[in-house]
Every structure is written in structure tokens, then in C-alpha cells.
N, C-alpha and C positions, 0 to 999 in steps of 0.2 A: 600322813594321808595326803597332805597338800603337795608334797614332793612327788608322790606317785601320780597324781593328776597331771602335773606339769610334764613328767617323764612320758606319760602316755600321749599327751598332746604333741610333744616333740617327735615321738616315734611315728605318729600318724602323718605329720607333715613330711617327715623323711620318706615314708612309703609313697606319699603322693608325688613327691619330686622324682623318686626312682621310677614310678609308673609313667610320669610325664616324659622323662628322658628315654625310657624304653620304647615309647610310642613314636619318637622322632626317627626319621630316616637319617642316613649319613649326611646328606646335603643340609637337612634342617638343623642337625646338630652343629654343623660348621657355621651356618648363618647365625644360630643362637649364640654360640661362643664369640663370634665376631662382634655381634651387637653388644654383648655384655662388655667386651674389651673396649669397644669404642666409647660406651657410656662411662666406663671407669676412667679412661684417658681424659675425656672432656671434663669430668668432675674434678680430676686432679689438676688440670690446667686452670679451671675456674677458681679453684682454691688457691693456687699459686698467684695468679694475676690479681685476684681480689684483695690479697694481702699486700700488694705493692702500691705505693703511693703514686698519684698522678703528678708527673713532673711538668712544670711550666717555666717559661723564661723568667729569670730573676733580672738579668740585664743582657742586652744585646749590643752588638757593635762596639765591644770593649777594645781598648788598646792593650797591648801586652802587659804593661805595668799595672793597669787596673785589674786585669784578669788575674794576674799573679797575686795581687793583694787580696782579692776576694776569695780565691781558692784557698789561700793560706788561712784566711779567717774561718772559712767553712771547715777546713781540716781541724783547726784548733778547737772549734765548737762541736766537732764530731757530727756534722750535718751532711747527709747524703747529697750528692750533686752529680750532674752530668755536663759534659762539654760538647759543644757543637760548633760548626763553622770555624774549625781550626783553633778553638779556644776563645773565640770572640763572643760566643753566646754561652751563658751559664744557666743551667736549669736546676731547679730545686723543687722539693715537694710543695704542691699548691698551698697546703695549709700553713706553710712557714714563709711564704713569699713576702707578705706585707710586713711581718715582724722583722724579717731579715733586712728588707730595704731600709726600715727605720733604724735598725741597729747599725748597719753599715754607714748610713748617712750621719749618725752620731760620731762615727770615726772619720768622717770626711772622705768616705769612699762611695762611689768612684770619683776621681778627680777630673775625668774627661766629661765634656758636656753632651747633653742630648743622647743619653743611653737608656735603653730599656723600654721606650715607648714608641719605637719606630713603626710598629704594626698599625698604629692609629693614623699614620701619615701617608698611607698608600692611596694613590688615586684610583677611584673606581671608574668603570666604563661609563662614558657619557657625563661624567661629573666635571663641572667647571672648577677652575682654581679657587674661586671665591667659596664655592660650596665645600671644597676639600678643606680649606682653612677653617671654616666654621665647624665642620664635623670633627676635625682634628682637635680644635680647642675644647669642644664639648666633651669629647672622649677623654682627652688628657686631664682636664679639670676634674672630671668624674672619677678617674682612676686615682688621682692624687688625693682627692677628698676621701675616697674609700680607704686608702692606705693610712692617711693621717688619723682618721677616726678610730684606728686600732689602738691608739695611745690611750691608756687607762684614764687620764684626767679629762679627755675630750668627749663631750656629749654630742656636739655637732660641729661641722666645719664647712666653710665655703672657700673655694680657691678661684681667684680672678687673675687671669694672665692676659697681659697686653703685649701682643707682638706687632710692632709697627710695620706698615707696608714698606717694602724696599724703596730706597730713594736713589735717584740718578746721581745725586751728589753725595759723596761720602761724608762731608762735613755736616750735612743736614740730616743724616740718618740717626733716628732716635734709638735708644737702647730698649730692649725688652724689659718689662717690669712685671711684678706679680704681688698680689696682696692676699694674705691668708687670714680669714676671719674665723676664730675659734670660739665656740661656746663651751665653757668648762663646766664640769659637774660641780654641784654645790660643795664648797669647802675644798675644792681641788685647785692645783696650780701646776703650771708646766715648769720643769727644771730648765736651767740655762742650756744644758746639753740637748734637751729635747727640742727647744726652740731652734737651736743651731741645726739639729738634725732635720727639722721641717724645712728650714731655709735651704739646706744643701740638697735635700730630696727634690724640692721644686725646681731648683736651679739646674740640677743634673738631668731633669726631664725636658728642659726647653733649650733649644739651640740658641746660643748667644746671651742667655740669661745669667747674670752674675749673682752670687749669693747676697751681695750687699744691696742688690736691687729687689730683694724679696723682703717684704714687711709682714710681720706676724702681729695681728691685733686681736684682742678679745672683745666680746660684745659690750663691755663697759667702756670701750674706747681707749684702753691701755695699750700702748705700743710695747709688745713683749720682746721684739727683736733688738731693742736698744738703738740709740742714735736717732738722728732725724731722718725720717723717710723722705724719699724724693717726692717732688711735686706730682709726678705721675702716679706714684703709689698712694699718696695722700688722697688724690681724687678718687681712687678706687676703693678706699676704706669706707665701710658702711656701719651704721648702727644697727641694733637689733630690729628696730622698726623698719628701717630701710630694707633689711634682708627679707622681712615678712612681706613688704610691698612688692619686692622683686619676685618672690616666689608666687605671690597671688597673681601677678601679671603673667608669669609663665604658665600657671594653671589655666587662666582664662584663655590665653593664646592657644594652648594645647587643645582645650575643649572646642574652641572655634575652628581650628584647623582640622581636627578630627571629624567634626560635624560635616564640613565641606567635603572631605575625602570620602566619608561613608556614603554620601549621596552618589558618588561615582563608583566605588568598589564594593559597596554593600555594607550593611550594618555589622559591626563587630570585626571587620576585616582590616581596619586601619589602626596603626599605632603611631602616635606622635610624641616626640620629646622636644621640648623647647628650652633654650638657655638664653636668658636675657641679661643684658648689662645696662642698667638704667643710669643716666647721668643726673645725679642729685645736686650738682653744682649749678645747674641752670634752672631758673624759675621763669615761667611765662604766665602772665596774668591776662585773662581775657574778660 
């Protein structure tokens, strides 16, 4: 009896469709069929493109040797990739970008300096050179922190990069340095190759920065990168308390600047991000 009810319902719907179709004129039938076809094509395209990953730059401005090494690695790992700018730019699925950068850094790839982060270094209209440098450092440090935090043992990370101002005299020109402060998860530790990968990743993102001038330190003050850090990197190293002081200063600065801007542009229409580097080596008593 249940089947009979279903059959009758189907027949009724079929009759309604036939009656609807018979009431349509020739032009209406053409428009109706065209509309159905367009909807079907759009639905098909949405299904196809929704299943495709979003590709983003893994590295840009690569020399041919680095590009060949990276594509060979991606082929070996069976990872989808695209090439642009004559092979100098390699794009990969967005979800795999950070993991791939770390894995390649562990392999010492790329060997060329300052690749992959050039988009942060573009001068904006009306922007001074000083403002560009500050924005570049903030964006670069943030991108490196986000990538390094993908490592399983890492709970939090701060990256401090020091790029000296160009000097008129070559012999007086200081080298770029960087310090990476990692807070590890309880009971976790970084392997030697992971530390090397962090050093290589940071060095490859900054023009003129050598891997040996990158120091990796944990929040207990242990130097993970081995060897004696340079004086410039030592001065950049922070303890946990100093990191908290710096972040609290940044928050207070952001609140203050946001309050001033909102008086001009209106409540809720201003967004402020501050990045402070405090000098803990100097003490002033008043």
C-alpha cells in the first residue's frame, strides 16, 4: 500500500509538469530551457572550482638552481605546484605553504637570500622610506612567527630582526642579525634539524642575513642554535618577563593610538598594530 501512495504522488507531479510545459509558448520554453542549462553549468563550475585548492607563493624571485631544487622536492613528495614568472615564482596549495617552507629550510633550500617575502617590501603611495622599513619588518617578523609556530614543539614564538641602516663607508657597515625566541610546549624540545631549519628560514627571508647571525633561544635562556651568539643578537635576546613587558607596551601603545585616531575617523573605524623593540640593556634611574 505504501508503494501505491508513492506511485500516485509521482504521477501527480508528472501530470503537473506536463500541464506546466503545455501552457508555455515556444519562446517561454526556449527561455526556460536556457535558464535550466545556465544554472546547471554554474553549479558544475562551482563544484569544480570549490574542489580546487587555493595556490599562494611558496617562494618568489628564485634563481634557476633553487627553483630546480624546490620543484624536484615537490615532485618527489607528490605535491601540486604551479610556476610563474619564468619559473622564478613557485606556488603551492595555501594549506601546505608553511609546512613546506619549514621542510625545505631543513634541507637548506633555498640557498639564495631574501626570497619569498618581497610582497611586504613594496613602497606604498605617499609612504616614506622609514615607514616602509618599519612596515616591512613588522610584516616579515609576523610572517616568520606564523610559519615557525607551525612546528609541533612550539607554543609561541617571537622573531626580532635588526637590519642596520646603510653606511657610506663599507668597512663601517654592520651585518643584519636576528633573534628567535621560542616558547616550547611542556615536555617538548626542538630537534637539531628543526633549529637549523628555523635559522635557514629566517636568513632566507632577509637580504644580507647569514644563517650564523640568527640565534634561536628558548624562554629559559638556553641558546638552541649552538655556539656563541654575536653581541648584536645577545642584546636582542629576551627572557619571558621581558617578552611580556614588550607585549604589554605594544597593547598600551595600540590602545592610545586607536583612541586618538577614532576621535578623527569615528568610533570603531580605526585599526592599529604596533611592534615595539625595547632596549633592556639600558637602565635609567630618576
